[in-house]
C-alpha positions in Angstrom: -8.3 32.0 2.7 -9.9 30.6 -0.5 -9.8 32.6 -3.7 -12.2 31.7 -6.6 -9.1 30.2 -8.5 -7.7 28.1 -5.6 -8.0 24.3 -5.9 -9.7 24.2 -2.6 -12.4 26.6 -3.7 -12.9 24.8 -7.0 -13.1 21.3 -5.2 -16.0 22.7 -3.2 -17.7 25.0 -5.8 -17.5 22.9 -8.9 -19.1 19.9 -7.2 -22.0 21.6 -5.4 -25.3 19.9 -6.2 -28.8 21.2 -6.5 -31.0 19.9 -3.7 -34.7 20.4 -3.6 -37.6 19.9 -1.1 -41.3 19.7 -1.9 -43.9 21.5 0.2 -47.6 21.1 0.1 -50.7 19.4 1.5 -50.4 15.6 2.0 -46.9 15.6 0.3 -48.1 17.3 -2.8 -45.3 19.4 -4.6 -47.3 22.6 -4.9 -44.2 24.6 -3.9 -40.7 23.4 -4.4 -37.6 25.0 -2.7 -34.2 24.4 -4.2 -30.7 25.4 -3.1 -27.0 24.7 -3.9 -25.7 22.0 -1.5 -22.0 21.7 -0.9 -20.3 18.3 -1.1 -19.5 16.6 2.2 -16.2 17.3 3.8 -15.1 13.7 3.0 -15.9 14.2 -0.7 -13.9 17.4 -0.8 -11.0 15.8 1.0 -11.0 12.7 -1.3 -11.0 15.0 -4.3 -8.1 17.1 -3.1 -6.2 14.0 -2.1 -6.6 12.5 -5.6 -5.4 15.8 -7.1 -2.4 15.9 -4.7 -1.4 12.3 -5.7 -1.7 13.1 -9.4 0.1 16.5 -9.2 2.5 17.4 -12.0 6.1 18.5 -11.2 7.0 21.6 -13.1 10.1 23.8 -13.7 10.6 27.3 -15.2 11.8 27.7 -18.7 15.2 29.0 -19.4 14.1 32.6 -19.4 12.3 32.0 -16.0 9.0 33.3 -17.4 6.9 30.2 -17.9 6.2 26.9 -16.1 6.8 23.8 -18.1 6.3 20.1 -17.2 9.5 18.6 -15.9 8.7 15.2 -17.5 7.0 15.4 -20.9 5.8 11.7 -20.7 3.0 12.9 -18.5 -0.1 14.6 -19.7 -0.2 18.4 -19.7 -2.0 19.5 -16.5 -5.6 20.9 -16.7 -6.8 24.0 -14.9 -8.1 21.8 -12.1 -4.8 19.8 -11.7 -2.3 20.6 -9.0 1.3 21.4 -10.0 4.5 21.8 -7.8 8.0 23.2 -8.2 9.8 21.4 -5.4 9.5 17.8 -4.3 8.1 17.5 -0.7 10.6 16.5 2.0 10.6 12.9 3.1 9.1 13.0 6.6 10.1 9.4 7.3 13.8 10.3 7.7 15.2 12.9 10.1 16.1 16.1 8.3 17.5 19.1 10.3 16.9 21.5 7.4 13.2 20.9 7.4 12.9 20.3 11.1 11.6 16.8 10.5 12.5 14.3 13.3 11.6 11.3 11.2 9.6 8.4 12.6 12.4 6.3 14.0 11.4 5.4 17.6 7.9 6.8 17.4 5.1 4.9 19.0 2.5 3.5 16.6 -0.6 1.4 16.8 -0.2 -2.0 15.0 -4.0 -2.5 14.8 -4.8 0.8 13.2 -5.1 1.5 9.5 -5.0 5.2 10.1 -2.3 7.8 10.4 -1.2 6.3 13.8 -0.9 2.8 12.3 2.6 1.2 12.2 2.2 0.4 8.4 1.8 4.0 7.5 3.9 5.8 10.2 6.9 3.5 10.0 7.2 4.0 6.2 7.6 0.3 5.4 10.5 -0.2 7.8 8.6 -2.3 10.3 8.3 -1.9 14.1 9.5 -3.3 17.3 7.2 -4.5 20.1 8.1 -4.3 23.8 6.3 -4.6 27.1 5.7 -1.5 29.2 4.5 -1.5 32.9 1.9 1.2 33.6 1.2 2.4 37.1 -2.0 4.2 37.3 -4.6 5.3 39.8 -7.6 2.9 40.2 -10.5 2.0 42.4 -11.0 5.7 43.3 -13.6 6.6 45.9 -15.0 10.0 46.8 -15.3 10.8 50.4 -17.7 13.4 51.7 -16.4 16.2 52.0 -13.9 16.6 50.2 -11.2 14.2 49.0 -10.7 11.2 46.8 -8.8 8.2 47.8 -7.4 5.8 45.1 -5.4 2.7 45.0 -2.4 2.1 42.6 -2.7 -0.5 40.0 -0.1 -1.9 37.7 -0.7 -3.4 34.3 1.5 -4.5 31.4 0.8 -3.3 27.8 2.5 -4.0 24.4 4.0 -0.9 22.8 5.1 -0.7 19.2 7.8 1.7 18.0 9.0 2.3 14.4 12.3 0.8 13.3 
């Protein structure tokens, strides 16, 4: 749930735009209707990702009453910046404490630049390619009434797995 002070709420609310539409005869603007238009989902996501990437690591002071920047070389965070206390776990490597299985041996797509792509998923370790024989149903035909008869086809595909 979003509260008025949460970063997600602010990323939507602070960047709402006023949109207007004119009404009238032959395109005249005798009546104008305006409303608050939310940014697109992509714009909100990009803004939150930028904040996540620029988040500031913090720690409690000695008395445990106030948050302070862990590294004073970085600028003091603004009210819109994200802060964190603990470093996120490395999901590239297996870690029983966090339940992460890592990405070793996971199938990836060498042609994708997305989350399923080998470049991102394999965390820079590279990937292995091997051939896999697929056996699938093909050339299926429906017979009245009431069954389908298929042939079995084999094909070989390249599969990539993370090193």
